[in-house]
C-alpha positions as CSV (number, residue, x, y, z in Angstrom):
1,M,1.7,-15.4,13.9
2,Q,-1.3,-14.9,16.4
3,V,-5.0,-15.1,15.2
4,C,-8.2,-14.8,17.1
5,R,-9.9,-16.9,14.7
6,L,-9.4,-19.0,11.8
7,G,-12.0,-20.3,9.2
8,L,-13.1,-20.7,5.7
9,I,-14.3,-17.5,3.6
10,V,-16.7,-18.3,0.8
11,L,-17.2,-15.6,-1.8
12,H,-20.4,-15.7,-3.1
13,P,-21.9,-12.9,-5.9
14,V,-23.3,-10.3,-4.2
15,E,-26.6,-10.2,-6.3
16,S,-28.0,-13.3,-5.4
17,L,-27.5,-12.4,-1.7
18,I,-29.2,-9.0,-1.6
19,G,-32.4,-9.3,0.3
20,A,-31.4,-13.2,1.3
21,Q,-33.2,-13.8,4.7
22,L,-30.7,-16.4,6.3
23,T,-30.6,-18.5,9.7
24,A,-27.4,-19.3,10.7
25,A,-27.0,-22.5,13.5
26,G,-24.6,-22.8,16.0
27,P,-23.4,-23.6,19.6
28,Q,-25.3,-20.4,20.4
29,G,-28.4,-21.2,19.1
30,E,-30.2,-19.5,15.9
31,Q,-29.3,-16.2,14.2
32,R,-31.6,-14.7,11.9
33,L,-30.1,-12.0,9.5
34,I,-31.3,-10.3,6.0
35,V,-28.1,-9.5,3.7
36,N,-28.8,-5.6,3.0
37,R,-27.4,-4.1,-0.2
38,T,-25.4,-1.3,2.1
39,I,-22.2,-2.9,3.2
40,H,-20.6,-1.5,6.1
41,P,-17.4,-1.5,7.5
42,Q,-16.2,-4.7,9.6
43,S,-16.7,-3.8,13.6
44,I,-13.5,-3.5,15.7
45,V,-14.3,-3.8,19.8
46,N,-11.7,-3.6,22.1
47,G,-9.2,-3.8,19.0
48,V,-10.5,-7.1,18.1
49,P,-12.4,-7.3,14.3
50,G,-16.2,-8.3,15.1
51,A,-18.5,-10.3,12.4
52,M,-21.7,-10.3,11.3
53,T,-22.8,-13.6,13.1
54,E,-21.5,-15.6,16.0
55,P,-19.9,-18.7,15.1
56,F,-22.1,-21.2,13.0
57,S,-22.0,-24.7,11.5
58,Q,-25.1,-24.4,9.2
59,L,-26.4,-21.5,7.1
60,T,-29.9,-21.7,5.5
61,D,-31.9,-19.1,3.1
62,R,-35.2,-18.8,5.3
63,A,-37.0,-19.0,1.9
64,S,-36.3,-22.4,1.1
């Protein structure tokens, strides 16, 4: 089996995340995002599934 990435998937209740302002911190630095109510399909770039963020080791809520 070939995989382009392997990771942990954590499912949270959607309603508690809508509108959340998050900061993902990883090797590339910090990336800020807001969880929208509208969910879009995962992007495919050159045949490879894309992600919402770069790889990260810490995810925090900016309101905290």
